[in-house]
Structures are given as structure tokens and as C-alpha cells.
mmCIF file of the N, C-alpha and C atoms, coordinates in Angstrom:
data_MODEL
# 
_entry.id   MODEL 
# 
loop_
_atom_site.group_PDB 
_atom_site.id 
_atom_site.type_symbol 
_atom_site.label_atom_id 
_atom_site.label_alt_id 
_atom_site.label_comp_id 
_atom_site.label_asym_id 
_atom_site.label_entity_id 
_atom_site.label_seq_id 
_atom_site.pdbx_PDB_ins_code 
_atom_site.Cartn_x 
_atom_site.Cartn_y 
_atom_site.Cartn_z 
_atom_site.occupancy 
_atom_site.B_iso_or_equiv 
_atom_site.pdbx_formal_charge 
_atom_site.auth_seq_id 
_atom_site.auth_comp_id 
_atom_site.auth_asym_id 
_atom_site.auth_atom_id 
_atom_site.pdbx_PDB_model_num 
ATOM 1   N N  . MET A 1 1  ? 75.489 74.164 -16.428 1.00 0.00 ? 1  MET A N  1 
ATOM 2   C CA . MET A 1 1  ? 76.690 74.118 -17.222 1.00 0.00 ? 1  MET A CA 1 
ATOM 3   C C  . MET A 1 1  ? 77.848 74.662 -16.388 1.00 0.00 ? 1  MET A C  1 
ATOM 4   N N  . GLU A 1 2  ? 78.926 73.944 -16.334 1.00 0.00 ? 2  GLU A N  1 
ATOM 5   C CA . GLU A 1 2  ? 80.115 74.394 -15.610 1.00 0.00 ? 2  GLU A CA 1 
ATOM 6   C C  . GLU A 1 2  ? 81.195 74.730 -16.629 1.00 0.00 ? 2  GLU A C  1 
ATOM 7   N N  . THR A 1 3  ? 81.905 75.842 -16.410 1.00 0.00 ? 3  THR A N  1 
ATOM 8   C CA . THR A 1 3  ? 82.955 76.251 -17.341 1.00 0.00 ? 3  THR A CA 1 
ATOM 9   C C  . THR A 1 3  ? 84.112 76.902 -16.597 1.00 0.00 ? 3  THR A C  1 
ATOM 10  N N  . THR A 1 4  ? 85.283 76.815 -17.177 1.00 0.00 ? 4  THR A N  1 
ATOM 11  C CA . THR A 1 4  ? 86.449 77.524 -16.665 1.00 0.00 ? 4  THR A CA 1 
ATOM 12  C C  . THR A 1 4  ? 86.917 78.574 -17.673 1.00 0.00 ? 4  THR A C  1 
ATOM 13  N N  . SER A 1 5  ? 86.160 78.767 -18.714 1.00 0.00 ? 5  SER A N  1 
ATOM 14  C CA . SER A 1 5  ? 86.493 79.743 -19.749 1.00 0.00 ? 5  SER A CA 1 
ATOM 15  C C  . SER A 1 5  ? 86.337 81.169 -19.214 1.00 0.00 ? 5  SER A C  1 
ATOM 16  N N  . PRO A 1 6  ? 87.196 82.104 -19.644 1.00 0.00 ? 6  PRO A N  1 
ATOM 17  C CA . PRO A 1 6  ? 87.050 83.491 -19.198 1.00 0.00 ? 6  PRO A CA 1 
ATOM 18  C C  . PRO A 1 6  ? 85.889 84.216 -19.868 1.00 0.00 ? 6  PRO A C  1 
ATOM 19  N N  . GLN A 1 7  ? 85.276 83.595 -20.883 1.00 0.00 ? 7  GLN A N  1 
ATOM 20  C CA . GLN A 1 7  ? 84.151 84.220 -21.579 1.00 0.00 ? 7  GLN A CA 1 
ATOM 21  C C  . GLN A 1 7  ? 83.158 83.160 -22.011 1.00 0.00 ? 7  GLN A C  1 
ATOM 22  N N  . LEU A 1 8  ? 81.861 83.469 -21.881 1.00 0.00 ? 8  LEU A N  1 
ATOM 23  C CA . LEU A 1 8  ? 80.790 82.541 -22.226 1.00 0.00 ? 8  LEU A CA 1 
ATOM 24  C C  . LEU A 1 8  ? 79.701 83.311 -22.953 1.00 0.00 ? 8  LEU A C  1 
ATOM 25  N N  . SER A 1 9  ? 79.432 82.949 -24.197 1.00 0.00 ? 9  SER A N  1 
ATOM 26  C CA . SER A 1 9  ? 78.345 83.604 -24.951 1.00 0.00 ? 9  SER A CA 1 
ATOM 27  C C  . SER A 1 9  ? 77.064 82.803 -24.774 1.00 0.00 ? 9  SER A C  1 
ATOM 28  N N  . ILE A 1 10 ? 75.954 83.531 -24.648 1.00 0.00 ? 10 ILE A N  1 
ATOM 29  C CA . ILE A 1 10 ? 74.644 82.918 -24.431 1.00 0.00 ? 10 ILE A CA 1 
ATOM 30  C C  . ILE A 1 10 ? 73.654 83.516 -25.417 1.00 0.00 ? 10 ILE A C  1 
ATOM 31  N N  . GLY A 1 11 ? 72.891 82.659 -26.080 1.00 0.00 ? 11 GLY A N  1 
ATOM 32  C CA . GLY A 1 11 ? 71.879 83.120 -27.022 1.00 0.00 ? 11 GLY A CA 1 
ATOM 33  C C  . GLY A 1 11 ? 71.146 81.944 -27.638 1.00 0.00 ? 11 GLY A C  1 
ATOM 34  N N  . SER A 1 12 ? 70.248 82.251 -28.566 1.00 0.00 ? 12 SER A N  1 
ATOM 35  C CA . SER A 1 12 ? 69.465 81.196 -29.197 1.00 0.00 ? 12 SER A CA 1 
ATOM 36  C C  . SER A 1 12 ? 70.111 80.663 -30.473 1.00 0.00 ? 12 SER A C  1 
ATOM 37  N N  . GLY A 1 13 ? 71.120 81.353 -30.971 1.00 0.00 ? 13 GLY A N  1 
ATOM 38  C CA . GLY A 1 13 ? 71.743 80.952 -32.225 1.00 0.00 ? 13 GLY A CA 1 
ATOM 39  C C  . GLY A 1 13 ? 72.872 79.959 -32.047 1.00 0.00 ? 13 GLY A C  1 
ATOM 40  N N  . PRO A 1 14 ? 73.105 79.143 -33.087 1.00 0.00 ? 14 PRO A N  1 
ATOM 41  C CA . PRO A 1 14 ? 74.238 78.229 -33.037 1.00 0.00 ? 14 PRO A CA 1 
ATOM 42  C C  . PRO A 1 14 ? 75.534 79.035 -32.952 1.00 0.00 ? 14 PRO A C  1 
ATOM 43  N N  . GLY A 1 15 ? 76.544 78.454 -32.372 1.00 0.00 ? 15 GLY A N  1 
ATOM 44  C CA . GLY A 1 15 ? 77.810 79.155 -32.221 1.00 0.00 ? 15 GLY A CA 1 
ATOM 45  C C  . GLY A 1 15 ? 77.997 79.768 -30.844 1.00 0.00 ? 15 GLY A C  1 
ATOM 46  N N  . ASN A 1 16 ? 76.932 79.841 -30.046 1.00 0.00 ? 16 ASN A N  1 
ATOM 47  C CA . ASN A 1 16 ? 77.058 80.298 -28.661 1.00 0.00 ? 16 ASN A CA 1 
ATOM 48  C C  . ASN A 1 16 ? 77.592 79.154 -27.806 1.00 0.00 ? 16 ASN A C  1 
ATOM 49  N N  . ASP A 1 17 ? 78.236 79.508 -26.714 1.00 0.00 ? 17 ASP A N  1 
ATOM 50  C CA . ASP A 1 17 ? 78.689 78.485 -25.780 1.00 0.00 ? 17 ASP A CA 1 
ATOM 51  C C  . ASP A 1 17 ? 77.503 77.818 -25.085 1.00 0.00 ? 17 ASP A C  1 
ATOM 52  N N  . LEU A 1 18 ? 76.478 78.607 -24.800 1.00 0.00 ? 18 LEU A N  1 
ATOM 53  C CA . LEU A 1 18 ? 75.242 78.099 -24.210 1.00 0.00 ? 18 LEU A CA 1 
ATOM 54  C C  . LEU A 1 18 ? 74.087 78.527 -25.111 1.00 0.00 ? 18 LEU A C  1 
ATOM 55  N N  . VAL A 1 19 ? 73.463 77.553 -25.778 1.00 0.00 ? 19 VAL A N  1 
ATOM 56  C CA . VAL A 1 19 ? 72.354 77.828 -26.694 1.00 0.00 ? 19 VAL A CA 1 
ATOM 57  C C  . VAL A 1 19 ? 71.044 77.561 -25.965 1.00 0.00 ? 19 VAL A C  1 
ATOM 58  N N  . LEU A 1 20 ? 70.166 78.575 -25.938 1.00 0.00 ? 20 LEU A N  1 
ATOM 59  C CA . LEU A 1 20 ? 68.881 78.469 -25.254 1.00 0.00 ? 20 LEU A CA 1 
ATOM 60  C C  . LEU A 1 20 ? 67.759 78.383 -26.274 1.00 0.00 ? 20 LEU A C  1 
ATOM 61  N N  . ASN A 1 21 ? 66.859 77.445 -26.092 1.00 0.00 ? 21 ASN A N  1 
ATOM 62  C CA . ASN A 1 21 ? 65.706 77.275 -26.962 1.00 0.00 ? 21 ASN A CA 1 
ATOM 63  C C  . ASN A 1 21 ? 64.547 78.097 -26.388 1.00 0.00 ? 21 ASN A C  1 
ATOM 64  N N  . ASP A 1 22 ? 64.586 79.403 -26.636 1.00 0.00 ? 22 ASP A N  1 
ATOM 65  C CA . ASP A 1 22 ? 63.611 80.339 -26.085 1.00 0.00 ? 22 ASP A CA 1 
ATOM 66  C C  . ASP A 1 22 ? 63.357 81.396 -27.163 1.00 0.00 ? 22 ASP A C  1 
ATOM 67  N N  . LEU A 1 23 ? 62.132 81.522 -27.610 1.00 0.00 ? 23 LEU A N  1 
ATOM 68  C CA . LEU A 1 23 ? 61.803 82.453 -28.694 1.00 0.00 ? 23 LEU A CA 1 
ATOM 69  C C  . LEU A 1 23 ? 62.030 83.912 -28.331 1.00 0.00 ? 23 LEU A C  1 
ATOM 70  N N  . GLN A 1 24 ? 62.137 84.224 -27.046 1.00 0.00 ? 24 GLN A N  1 
ATOM 71  C CA . GLN A 1 24 ? 62.359 85.604 -26.618 1.00 0.00 ? 24 GLN A CA 1 
ATOM 72  C C  . GLN A 1 24 ? 63.845 85.956 -26.489 1.00 0.00 ? 24 GLN A C  1 
ATOM 73  N N  . ILE A 1 25 ? 64.716 84.999 -26.743 1.00 0.00 ? 25 ILE A N  1 
ATOM 74  C CA . ILE A 1 25 ? 66.163 85.199 -26.630 1.00 0.00 ? 25 ILE A CA 1 
ATOM 75  C C  . ILE A 1 25 ? 66.730 85.523 -28.004 1.00 0.00 ? 25 ILE A C  1 
ATOM 76  N N  . SER A 1 26 ? 67.577 86.546 -28.078 1.00 0.00 ? 26 SER A N  1 
ATOM 77  C CA . SER A 1 26 ? 68.244 86.899 -29.337 1.00 0.00 ? 26 SER A CA 1 
ATOM 78  C C  . SER A 1 26 ? 69.285 85.848 -29.689 1.00 0.00 ? 26 SER A C  1 
ATOM 79  N N  . ARG A 1 27 ? 69.682 85.842 -30.960 1.00 0.00 ? 27 ARG A N  1 
ATOM 80  C CA . ARG A 1 27 ? 70.695 84.882 -31.404 1.00 0.00 ? 27 ARG A CA 1 
ATOM 81  C C  . ARG A 1 27 ? 71.971 84.995 -30.570 1.00 0.00 ? 27 ARG A C  1 
ATOM 82  N N  . ARG A 1 28 ? 72.408 86.216 -30.322 1.00 0.00 ? 28 ARG A N  1 
ATOM 83  C CA . ARG A 1 28 ? 73.570 86.462 -29.441 1.00 0.00 ? 28 ARG A CA 1 
ATOM 84  C C  . ARG A 1 28 ? 73.093 87.442 -28.379 1.00 0.00 ? 28 ARG A C  1 
ATOM 85  N N  . HIS A 1 29 ? 72.582 86.915 -27.286 1.00 0.00 ? 29 HIS A N  1 
ATOM 86  C CA . HIS A 1 29 ? 71.870 87.711 -26.290 1.00 0.00 ? 29 HIS A CA 1 
ATOM 87  C C  . HIS A 1 29 ? 72.816 88.412 -25.322 1.00 0.00 ? 29 HIS A C  1 
ATOM 88  N N  . LEU A 1 30 ? 73.768 87.672 -24.763 1.00 0.00 ? 30 LEU A N  1 
ATOM 89  C CA . LEU A 1 30 ? 74.677 88.275 -23.792 1.00 0.00 ? 30 LEU A CA 1 
ATOM 90  C C  . LEU A 1 30 ? 75.967 87.490 -23.698 1.00 0.00 ? 30 LEU A C  1 
ATOM 91  N N  . VAL A 1 31 ? 76.930 88.112 -23.039 1.00 0.00 ? 31 VAL A N  1 
ATOM 92  C CA . VAL A 1 31 ? 78.226 87.487 -22.791 1.00 0.00 ? 31 VAL A CA 1 
ATOM 93  C C  . VAL A 1 31 ? 78.529 87.610 -21.302 1.00 0.00 ? 31 VAL A C  1 
ATOM 94  N N  . VAL A 1 32 ? 79.002 86.530 -20.704 1.00 0.00 ? 32 VAL A N  1 
ATOM 95  C CA . VAL A 1 32 ? 79.509 86.553 -19.336 1.00 0.00 ? 32 VAL A CA 1 
ATOM 96  C C  . VAL A 1 32 ? 81.020 86.460 -19.470 1.00 0.00 ? 32 VAL A C  1 
ATOM 97  N N  . GLU A 1 33 ? 81.740 87.414 -18.855 1.00 0.00 ? 33 GLU A N  1 
ATOM 98  C CA . GLU A 1 33 ? 83.193 87.395 -19.004 1.00 0.00 ? 33 GLU A CA 1 
ATOM 99  C C  . GLU A 1 33 ? 83.905 87.786 -17.716 1.00 0.00 ? 33 GLU A C  1 
ATOM 100 N N  . TRP A 1 34 ? 85.110 87.229 -17.543 1.00 0.00 ? 34 TRP A N  1 
ATOM 101 C CA . TRP A 1 34 ? 85.967 87.547 -16.405 1.00 0.00 ? 34 TRP A CA 1 
ATOM 102 C C  . TRP A 1 34 ? 86.669 88.854 -16.711 1.00 0.00 ? 34 TRP A C  1 
ATOM 103 N N  . TYR A 1 35 ? 86.577 89.816 -15.794 1.00 0.00 ? 35 TYR A N  1 
ATOM 104 C CA . TYR A 1 35 ? 87.183 91.135 -16.001 1.00 0.00 ? 35 TYR A CA 1 
ATOM 105 C C  . TYR A 1 35 ? 87.445 91.770 -14.651 1.00 0.00 ? 35 TYR A C  1 
ATOM 106 N N  . GLU A 1 36 ? 88.648 92.204 -14.428 1.00 0.00 ? 36 GLU A N  1 
ATOM 107 C CA . GLU A 1 36 ? 89.037 92.916 -13.208 1.00 0.00 ? 36 GLU A CA 1 
ATOM 108 C C  . GLU A 1 36 ? 88.571 92.223 -11.926 1.00 0.00 ? 36 GLU A C  1 
ATOM 109 N N  . GLY A 1 37 ? 88.845 90.930 -11.842 1.00 0.00 ? 37 GLY A N  1 
ATOM 110 C CA . GLY A 1 37 ? 88.591 90.209 -10.605 1.00 0.00 ? 37 GLY A CA 1 
ATOM 111 C C  . GLY A 1 37 ? 87.188 89.710 -10.377 1.00 0.00 ? 37 GLY A C  1 
ATOM 112 N N  . GLY A 1 38 ? 86.342 89.741 -11.397 1.00 0.00 ? 38 GLY A N  1 
ATOM 113 C CA . GLY A 1 38 ? 84.983 89.235 -11.230 1.00 0.00 ? 38 GLY A CA 1 
ATOM 114 C C  . GLY A 1 38 ? 84.352 88.888 -12.559 1.00 0.00 ? 38 GLY A C  1 
ATOM 115 N N  . TYR A 1 39 ? 83.217 88.216 -12.514 1.00 0.00 ? 39 TYR A N  1 
ATOM 116 C CA . TYR A 1 39 ? 82.468 87.899 -13.728 1.00 0.00 ? 39 TYR A CA 1 
ATOM 117 C C  . TYR A 1 39 ? 81.454 89.000 -13.983 1.00 0.00 ? 39 TYR A C  1 
ATOM 118 N N  . TRP A 1 40 ? 81.434 89.457 -15.194 1.00 0.00 ? 40 TRP A N  1 
ATOM 119 C CA . TRP A 1 40 ? 80.523 90.513 -15.632 1.00 0.00 ? 40 TRP A CA 1 
ATOM 120 C C  . TRP A 1 40 ? 79.596 89.979 -16.696 1.00 0.00 ? 40 TRP A C  1 
ATOM 121 N N  . ILE A 1 41 ? 78.373 90.460 -16.677 1.00 0.00 ? 41 ILE A N  1 
ATOM 122 C CA . ILE A 1 41 ? 77.426 90.161 -17.734 1.00 0.00 ? 41 ILE A CA 1 
ATOM 123 C C  . ILE A 1 41 ? 77.403 91.388 -18.638 1.00 0.00 ? 41 ILE A C  1 
ATOM 124 N N  . ARG A 1 42 ? 77.524 91.143 -19.937 1.00 0.00 ? 42 ARG A N  1 
ATOM 125 C CA . ARG A 1 42 ? 77.531 92.246 -20.905 1.00 0.00 ? 42 ARG A CA 1 
ATOM 126 C C  . ARG A 1 42 ? 76.434 92.009 -21.931 1.00 0.00 ? 42 ARG A C  1 
ATOM 127 N N  . TYR A 1 43 ? 75.573 92.975 -22.008 1.00 0.00 ? 43 TYR A N  1 
ATOM 128 C CA . TYR A 1 43 ? 74.477 93.006 -22.964 1.00 0.00 ? 43 TYR A CA 1 
ATOM 129 C C  . TYR A 1 43 ? 75.073 92.998 -24.366 1.00 0.00 ? 43 TYR A C  1 
ATOM 130 N N  . ALA A 1 44 ? 74.635 92.111 -25.231 1.00 0.00 ? 44 ALA A N  1 
ATOM 131 C CA . ALA A 1 44 ? 75.228 91.950 -26.559 1.00 0.00 ? 44 ALA A CA 1 
ATOM 132 C C  . ALA A 1 44 ? 74.384 92.600 -27.655 1.00 0.00 ? 44 ALA A C  1 
ATOM 133 N N  . GLY A 1 45 ? 73.612 93.639 -27.312 1.00 0.00 ? 45 GLY A N  1 
ATOM 134 C CA . GLY A 1 45 ? 72.863 94.375 -28.319 1.00 0.00 ? 45 GLY A CA 1 
ATOM 135 C C  . GLY A 1 45 ? 71.466 93.862 -28.589 1.00 0.00 ? 45 GLY A C  1 
ATOM 136 N N  . THR A 1 46 ? 70.971 92.963 -27.781 1.00 0.00 ? 46 THR A N  1 
ATOM 137 C CA . THR A 1 46 ? 69.631 92.423 -27.977 1.00 0.00 ? 46 THR A CA 1 
ATOM 138 C C  . THR A 1 46 ? 68.560 93.474 -27.681 1.00 0.00 ? 46 THR A C  1 
ATOM 139 N N  . MET A 1 47 ? 67.498 93.447 -28.433 1.00 0.00 ? 47 MET A N  1 
ATOM 140 C CA . MET A 1 47 ? 66.377 94.368 -28.201 1.00 0.00 ? 47 MET A CA 1 
ATOM 141 C C  . MET A 1 47 ? 65.654 94.033 -26.901 1.00 0.00 ? 47 MET A C  1 
ATOM 142 N N  . GLN A 1 48 ? 65.671 92.749 -26.498 1.00 0.00 ? 48 GLN A N  1 
ATOM 143 C CA . GLN A 1 48 ? 64.932 92.326 -25.315 1.00 0.00 ? 48 GLN A CA 1 
ATOM 144 C C  . GLN A 1 48 ? 65.605 92.761 -24.022 1.00 0.00 ? 48 GLN A C  1 
ATOM 145 N N  . GLY A 1 49 ? 66.903 92.958 -24.038 1.00 0.00 ? 49 GLY A N  1 
ATOM 146 C CA . GLY A 1 49 ? 67.607 93.358 -22.830 1.00 0.00 ? 49 GLY A CA 1 
ATOM 147 C C  . GLY A 1 49 ? 67.859 92.207 -21.889 1.00 0.00 ? 49 GLY A C  1 
ATOM 148 N N  . VAL A 1 50 ? 68.430 92.532 -20.755 1.00 0.00 ? 50 VAL A N  1 
ATOM 149 C CA . VAL A 1 50 ? 68.785 91.550 -19.742 1.00 0.00 ? 50 VAL A CA 1 
ATOM 150 C C  . VAL A 1 50 ? 68.289 92.071 -18.403 1.00 0.00 ? 50 VAL A C  1 
ATOM 151 N N  . VAL A 1 51 ? 67.723 91.196 -17.584 1.00 0.00 ? 51 VAL A N  1 
ATOM 152 C CA . VAL A 1 51 ? 67.229 91.578 -16.269 1.00 0.00 ? 51 VAL A CA 1 
ATOM 153 C C  . VAL A 1 51 ? 67.845 90.651 -15.235 1.00 0.00 ? 51 VAL A C  1 
ATOM 154 N N  . ILE A 1 52 ? 68.399 91.224 -14.159 1.00 0.00 ? 52 ILE A N  1 
ATOM 155 C CA . ILE A 1 52 ? 68.859 90.457 -13.009 1.00 0.00 ? 52 ILE A CA 1 
ATOM 156 C C  . ILE A 1 52 ? 68.075 90.990 -11.823 1.00 0.00 ? 52 ILE A C  1 
ATOM 157 N N  . GLY A 1 53 ? 67.331 90.097 -11.168 1.00 0.00 ? 53 GLY A N  1 
ATOM 158 C CA . GLY A 1 53 ? 66.419 90.553 -10.115 1.00 0.00 ? 53 GLY A CA 1 
ATOM 159 C C  . GLY A 1 53 ? 65.363 91.420 -10.772 1.00 0.00 ? 53 GLY A C  1 
ATOM 160 N N  . ASP A 1 54 ? 65.278 92.688 -10.377 1.00 0.00 ? 54 ASP A N  1 
ATOM 161 C CA . ASP A 1 54 ? 64.315 93.597 -11.006 1.00 0.00 ? 54 ASP A CA 1 
ATOM 162 C C  . ASP A 1 54 ? 65.014 94.717 -11.773 1.00 0.00 ? 54 ASP A C  1 
ATOM 163 N N  . ARG A 1 55 ? 66.303 94.544 -12.089 1.00 0.00 ? 55 ARG A N  1 
ATOM 164 C CA . ARG A 1 55 ? 67.082 95.595 -12.729 1.00 0.00 ? 55 ARG A CA 1 
ATOM 165 C C  . ARG A 1 55 ? 67.396 95.258 -14.187 1.00 0.00 ? 55 ARG A C  1 
ATOM 166 N N  . GLY A 1 56 ? 67.041 96.161 -15.101 1.00 0.00 ? 56 GLY A N  1 
ATOM 167 C CA . GLY A 1 56 ? 67.478 96.046 -16.486 1.00 0.00 ? 56 GLY A CA 1 
ATOM 168 C C  . GLY A 1 56 ? 68.905 96.559 -16.576 1.00 0.00 ? 56 GLY A C  1 
ATOM 169 N N  . LEU A 1 57 ? 69.699 96.044 -17.511 1.00 0.00 ? 57 LEU A N  1 
ATOM 170 C CA . LEU A 1 57 ? 71.095 96.434 -17.535 1.00 0.00 ? 57 LEU A CA 1 
ATOM 171 C C  . LEU A 1 57 ? 71.732 96.332 -18.907 1.00 0.00 ? 57 LEU A C  1 
ATOM 172 N N  . HIS A 1 58 ? 72.894 96.955 -19.031 1.00 0.00 ? 58 HIS A N  1 
ATOM 173 C CA . HIS A 1 58 ? 73.772 96.784 -20.187 1.00 0.00 ? 58 HIS A CA 1 
ATOM 174 C C  . HIS A 1 58 ? 75.014 96.016 -19.768 1.00 0.00 ? 58 HIS A C  1 
ATOM 175 N N  . SER A 1 59 ? 75.525 96.255 -18.567 1.00 0.00 ? 59 SER A N  1 
ATOM 176 C CA . SER A 1 59 ? 76.597 95.444 -17.990 1.00 0.00 ? 59 SER A CA 1 
ATOM 177 C C  . SER A 1 59 ? 76.505 95.551 -16.471 1.00 0.00 ? 59 SER A C  1 
ATOM 178 N N  . LEU A 1 60 ? 76.899 94.483 -15.813 1.00 0.00 ? 60 LEU A N  1 
ATOM 179 C CA . LEU A 1 60 ? 76.814 94.433 -14.366 1.00 0.00 ? 60 LEU A CA 1 
ATOM 180 C C  . LEU A 1 60 ? 77.691 93.297 -13.869 1.00 0.00 ? 60 LEU A C  1 
ATOM 181 N N  . MET A 1 61 ? 78.376 93.517 -12.754 1.00 0.00 ? 61 MET A N  1 
ATOM 182 C CA . MET A 1 61 ? 79.166 92.441 -12.161 1.00 0.00 ? 61 MET A CA 1 
ATOM 183 C C  . MET A 1 61 ? 78.224 91.434 -11.512 1.00 0.00 ? 61 MET A C  1 
ATOM 184 N N  . LEU A 1 62 ? 78.432 90.164 -11.826 1.00 0.00 ? 62 LEU A N  1 
ATOM 185 C CA . LEU A 1 62 ? 77.600 89.108 -11.265 1.00 0.00 ? 62 LEU A CA 1 
ATOM 186 C C  . LEU A 1 62 ? 78.060 88.751 -9.860  1.00 0.00 ? 62 LEU A C  1 
ATOM 187 N N  . ARG A 1 63 ? 77.133 88.568 -9.000  1.00 0.00 ? 63 ARG A N  1 
ATOM 188 C CA . ARG A 1 63 ? 77.412 88.110 -7.647  1.00 0.00 ? 63 ARG A CA 1 
ATOM 189 C C  . ARG A 1 63 ? 77.070 86.614 -7.578  1.00 0.00 ? 63 ARG A C  1 
ATOM 190 N N  . ASP A 1 64 ? 77.731 85.929 -6.672  1.00 0.00 ? 64 ASP A N  1 
ATOM 191 C CA . ASP A 1 64 ? 77.439 84.522 -6.465  1.00 0.00 ? 64 ASP A CA 1 
ATOM 192 C C  . ASP A 1 64 ? 75.955 84.346 -6.148  1.00 0.00 ? 64 ASP A C  1 
ATOM 193 N N  . GLN A 1 65 ? 75.346 83.339 -6.705  1.00 0.00 ? 65 GLN A N  1 
ATOM 194 C CA . GLN A 1 65 ? 73.935 82.984 -6.519  1.00 0.00 ? 65 GLN A CA 1 
ATOM 195 C C  . GLN A 1 65 ? 72.974 83.902 -7.288  1.00 0.00 ? 65 GLN A C  1 
ATOM 196 N N  . ALA A 1 66 ? 73.467 84.690 -8.245  1.00 0.00 ? 66 ALA A N  1 
ATOM 197 C CA . ALA A 1 66 ? 72.603 85.567 -9.032  1.00 0.00 ? 66 ALA A CA 1 
ATOM 198 C C  . ALA A 1 66 ? 71.698 84.740 -9.939  1.00 0.00 ? 66 ALA A C  1 
ATOM 199 N N  . GLU A 1 67 ? 70.488 85.240 -10.160 1.00 0.00 ? 67 GLU A N  1 
ATOM 200 C CA . GLU A 1 67 ? 69.569 84.638 -11.121 1.00 0.00 ? 67 GLU A CA 1 
ATOM 201 C C  . GLU A 1 67 ? 69.435 85.581 -12.301 1.00 0.00 ? 67 GLU A C  1 
ATOM 202 N N  . LEU A 1 68 ? 69.624 85.057 -13.506 1.00 0.00 ? 68 LEU A N  1 
ATOM 203 C CA . LEU A 1 68 ? 69.504 85.830 -14.734 1.00 0.00 ? 68 LEU A CA 1 
ATOM 204 C C  . LEU A 1 68 ? 68.213 85.420 -15.422 1.00 0.00 ? 68 LEU A C  1 
ATOM 205 N N  . MET A 1 69 ? 67.321 86.371 -15.659 1.00 0.00 ? 69 MET A N  1 
ATOM 206 C CA . MET A 1 69 ? 66.057 86.098 -16.332 1.00 0.00 ? 69 MET A CA 1 
ATOM 207 C C  . MET A 1 69 ? 66.172 86.583 -17.770 1.00 0.00 ? 69 MET A C  1 
ATOM 208 N N  . LEU A 1 70 ? 66.146 85.636 -18.694 1.00 0.00 ? 70 LEU A N  1 
ATOM 209 C CA . LEU A 1 70 ? 66.289 85.923 -20.115 1.00 0.00 ? 70 LEU A CA 1 
ATOM 210 C C  . LEU A 1 70 ? 65.066 85.366 -20.823 1.00 0.00 ? 70 LEU A C  1 
ATOM 211 N N  . GLY A 1 71 ? 64.177 86.212 -21.262 1.00 0.00 ? 71 GLY A N  1 
ATOM 212 C CA . GLY A 1 71 ? 62.935 85.722 -21.871 1.00 0.00 ? 71 GLY A CA 1 
ATOM 213 C C  . GLY A 1 71 ? 62.183 84.858 -20.871 1.00 0.00 ? 71 GLY A C  1 
ATOM 214 N N  . ASP A 1 72 ? 61.870 83.625 -21.277 1.00 0.00 ? 72 ASP A N  1 
ATOM 215 C CA . ASP A 1 72 ? 61.182 82.682 -20.392 1.00 0.00 ? 72 ASP A CA 1 
ATOM 216 C C  . ASP A 1 72 ? 62.161 81.766 -19.659 1.00 0.00 ? 72 ASP A C  1 
ATOM 217 N N  . THR A 1 73 ? 63.439 82.066 -19.746 1.00 0.00 ? 73 THR A N  1 
ATOM 218 C CA . THR A 1 73 ? 64.482 81.219 -19.177 1.00 0.00 ? 73 THR A CA 1 
ATOM 219 C C  . THR A 1 73 ? 65.131 81.905 -17.973 1.00 0.00 ? 73 THR A C  1 
ATOM 220 N N  . THR A 1 74 ? 65.344 81.153 -16.902 1.00 0.00 ? 74 THR A N  1 
ATOM 221 C CA . THR A 1 74 ? 66.065 81.654 -15.736 1.00 0.00 ? 74 THR A CA 1 
ATOM 222 C C  . THR A 1 74 ? 67.335 80.840 -15.577 1.00 0.00 ? 74 THR A C  1 
ATOM 223 N N  . LEU A 1 75 ? 68.468 81.540 -15.471 1.00 0.00 ? 75 LEU A N  1 
ATOM 224 C CA . LEU A 1 75 ? 69.754 80.889 -15.252 1.00 0.00 ? 75 LEU A CA 1 
ATOM 225 C C  . LEU A 1 75 ? 70.250 81.255 -13.866 1.00 0.00 ? 75 LEU A C  1 
ATOM 226 N N  . HIS A 1 76 ? 70.909 80.325 -13.219 1.00 0.00 ? 76 HIS A N  1 
ATOM 227 C CA . HIS A 1 76 ? 71.444 80.530 -11.875 1.00 0.00 ? 76 HIS A CA 1 
ATOM 228 C C  . HIS A 1 76 ? 72.958 80.559 -11.984 1.00 0.00 ? 76 HIS A C  1 
ATOM 229 N N  . PHE A 1 77 ? 73.589 81.639 -11.484 1.00 0.00 ? 77 PHE A N  1 
ATOM 230 C CA . PHE A 1 77 ? 75.035 81.803 -11.525 1.00 0.00 ? 77 PHE A CA 1 
ATOM 231 C C  . PHE A 1 77 ? 75.612 81.462 -10.159 1.00 0.00 ? 77 PHE A C  1 
ATOM 232 N N  . GLU A 1 78 ? 76.556 80.540 -10.154 1.00 0.00 ? 78 GLU A N  1 
ATOM 233 C CA . GLU A 1 78 ? 77.172 80.129 -8.894  1.00 0.00 ? 78 GLU A CA 1 
ATOM 234 C C  . GLU A 1 78 ? 78.680 80.005 -9.086  1.00 0.00 ? 78 GLU A C  1 
ATOM 235 N N  . LEU A 1 79 ? 79.439 80.641 -8.201  1.00 0.00 ? 79 LEU A N  1 
ATOM 236 C CA . LEU A 1 79 ? 80.896 80.508 -8.210  1.00 0.00 ? 79 LEU A CA 1 
ATOM 237 C C  . LEU A 1 79 ? 81.265 79.202 -7.527  1.00 0.00 ? 79 LEU A C  1 
ATOM 238 N N  . LEU A 1 80 ? 82.099 78.410 -8.162  1.00 0.00 ? 80 LEU A N  1 
ATOM 239 C CA . LEU A 1 80 ? 82.536 77.137 -7.593  1.00 0.00 ? 80 LEU A CA 1 
ATOM 240 C C  . LEU A 1 80 ? 83.983 77.249 -7.164  1.00 0.00 ? 80 LEU A C  1 
ATOM 241 N N  . GLY A 1 81 ? 84.302 76.594 -6.055  1.00 0.00 ? 81 GLY A N  1 
ATOM 242 C CA . GLY A 1 81 ? 85.687 76.514 -5.592  1.00 0.00 ? 81 GLY A CA 1 
ATOM 243 C C  . GLY A 1 81 ? 86.151 77.786 -5.104  1.00 0.00 ? 81 GLY A C  1 
# 
């Protein structure tokens, strides 16, 4: 999915910008947002948490080529242009 939006919600529930069909994903699992010159991932209160690489987190600046592991789903983050 490619976007130019400053904020992207991800979860299993309708109303998210990116809806994932994964039973381990919360309805509103996380938000990716532009803040202070970079994209940040913000934990949206899910019990399952968010893992990037081997690190659990509540918020973290995303680096180009990051892989986000959410339940059984892996997302690849890439900066374009």
C-alpha cells in the first residue's frame, strides 16, 4: 500500500486505513504518523503489542526498510522518493 497521508491507522476493524485479516491483530492496533521529520509507529493500546525486529514497543521512529511483525502478519516499510 502506498500513501502520502501524514497518518495511517492499521488494525483488523473496519474504519482503518489498512485493514488486516489476522485474528491476532486488534481492531485498532497501531498508527503510523509523520512527526518531527520522520514516520513514527505508535502503539494504539492493543494487548498484543507491536514488535519491530526483536523489540517490543509503544512508539518508535521507523527506519527505511523496517519490517513490522503484527500477529501473523509482516509489513515492510519503505520510504519512496
